[in-house]
N, C-alpha and C positions, 0 to 999 in steps of 0.2 A: 614386332618393331615398324616403324612410324613408316612411310611413301617416300620420302625423302629419301634413305639410305638402302632403295630398293636396289637402284644401279649398281653399287659399290656390294653389295650381298648376289648381285647378278655375280654379274665378277667374281670374286672372292669365295663365295657359298658361305654359308654358315656359319661354322664354329669357326673360321677366324674372323667374319663382322662377328659376332661375341668376343672372342679377344678383341678385341677393341672396346668395343664398348664395356670389359670389365678393363681396363689400362688407364696404365696410370701417368703422363706427360708431363715434363717439366720444361719451363721455355723459360731462359734465364736470358731476358732483352727484348723489350717485345716492339724496337720498333724495323728497319726501313729489312733485311733478311728475318726477326722471329716473328715481325706482321702475319709472315704471308709466309711461316711454317706454322703458325695458330690459325689460319684461315682455312689452312688444311685441316690440320689435327681435326678442329670443330663442322667443318665438315664433309671427310669420313668415320666421325658417329665415339671418336675418342670418347671415356666416361667419365674419368677428370683429368683435368687441367688445371695447372700451378702454375701463374706466371707471376715470374720475379722481374721486376725494375723498380726504379725511384722517379724517370724522367718526367716529362708535362709534353705535353707537343706544339711545336713551332710551328713558327709559317715555313721554314725554312724544310720542316717534310715532307712535306705535302708531295714534290716531284717525288718521293717513292716510299713511300708507308701507309697501310691500307689505311689505320684509319686517323692520317693524318687530313683532318678536312678543316677550312674555316668555321666551320660550327666546333673543332671539337678544340679552336688553337688553349694554350693555357691549359685543359684538363690532364690532368696524368693518364699516361699512356693505361696501365692495369686497368684504369676506374673504364677507359672507353674499350679497351679491348673485352671490360666479361661483360660488357652490354649490347657490344655487338654478335659475342659469345650465342647469348641466351635470348640472342632474335635469329640467330642460325638454327641453334637446337636446344631449347630448355632440359631436355634430361643429362644435357652432359651438365657436370657437378664443375664450376670454376674455382676454386680458391687462389686471390692473390695475397703476393707480397710488397706491398710498397717500401723499397731498400734498397740500397748499394750494396753487391755481391762483393762482398773484399775476402779477409783470413782471416776474419775476424764476426766472420757469418756464423748464423747455426738456424737452420731452418727444423719445424718438427716434423718431415713428413720421406717418404722414403717411396721414392717415383719410381715407374716400372725401367723410363726412360729419361734421359735427360738431352734437349738441345742446346747445346748454349751459339747465341746470338750476342754475345756482349764482345763489345767496342774497343776496351781495354785493357790492356797482355795482363796485365798482374791478377783480373779479377780473374780473365779464362785462367788464373794458373791454378788460384783462389777454388775455381768452380773446379778445373781438373783433380784436385788432393784434395776435395770434398768426393765426387763423384768416389774415386779410388778409393776412400776410406770406408766410404759407406756400401763399394759396392755392387755401385748404379755402372750400367753401360748407356755410355753416350758416343755425339755428335757433335762436330765445333766444327765451326763454322769460320774460314780465315780472310782474308783484306778481299770484301766487290768493288771495296773503292778504287777508281782509276782503271776499271777496267768496263767495256764495251761489248763483246762477243760474246751474247750466253755462248754462243757452240764448241768454248774451252774450261766449261764448270763441269768439275769429274768429282768425284769421289775414289779417296785412298788410302789409304795412311798417312799418318803427318812423314812417315824416315822418305815419304814417298813424294814430297809436292817441293814443286821446284817455278821457279817467276814467281813466288810468292815472298813480299821481305817481310812482314805482319807472321808468317808462318817460320821464314827463316831465321825472326829470332823467338819461337816459341820453342821450332828445335831444339834448339842451344841450349833451353832453363830446361827442359824435358832430359836433357841427354845428361845435363848435369845433375840432375836432382833425383836421375834417373827413375825417372816416370817408365809406366808402362803404353807401348804406343798406341795409336785412337786412330781411328777412323778421322775424318777431315771434310767438310768440303772444300772446296780452291779452284780456284780457273789458274791455265798456261800462259796466259794470254802476259805480255810484259806489261804491264803498269804503262799507262799516257800520261798524258794533259798535267796541271798544273797543280804545285800545293801552296795554300793560302794561303799569306800572311801569320795567320793565327793558326795557324798547321789542319784547318779544314783541304779531305778531300774532295773532288766531284767523284757522283758515280752517278746511275741513273738506272731505273728502277728495275727497268728490262732483266740487269743481272745481280740487282740483289731481290727482290722477286727471287729470280734461280734460285738461289741458293737456299734460299728460306722453302720452297719445293723442295728439290731436291733433299735436305736434311730432311725434315718430313716424310717424303718418301721412303729413305732411309732408316726412320723410326717406324712407321708401318708397316714397314720389309719384318723389321727384326721384332717384331709385336706378334705378329701375327704368326713368325715361325719360331719361336721360345716357350 
């Protein structure tokens, strides 16, 4: 075992460490939330990481996304993510899909766990259906924008969420489609700040990053205990 994983092995033990090294986790969305989840998974030695994202890095991403630097603007997020993972741990297998996930997406993979870090509502619903169809456990990120207090972030079932407009919309769709309840990362903080004319929301790395780390920690704990 490489020295860089020794502190994790000391914490969770050899058996749990082997489970992480043998696990495959797919992250859909490599932006503000997803980039931090990816960072955590890579540094914890997940053996195979699958990345799904179609977007390129923009200057406006720099305030909150790990992969966003002036040197990476206009580069594909999945490409930069793959390079960073390799720089963290060359033993990790990385598979990328440069695609927008929607109801027509078919991926020839069967991960052990999925992290939903997508912004688009319909894409999130499509991913839930895909995970259910393929019997894959997952956790979904709710709205991290217009929030300022990381201490208000928690993990619970979707049905238990409140103070999150995105979660409210998803709850209705999930009920209407009779999809099973599932775990989400959400904030109990009342949304703050203005909505721009282009419908963009303000966001801060201390919140979006915490969302991603919460999701990654949930995935790690799941993989260790199952």
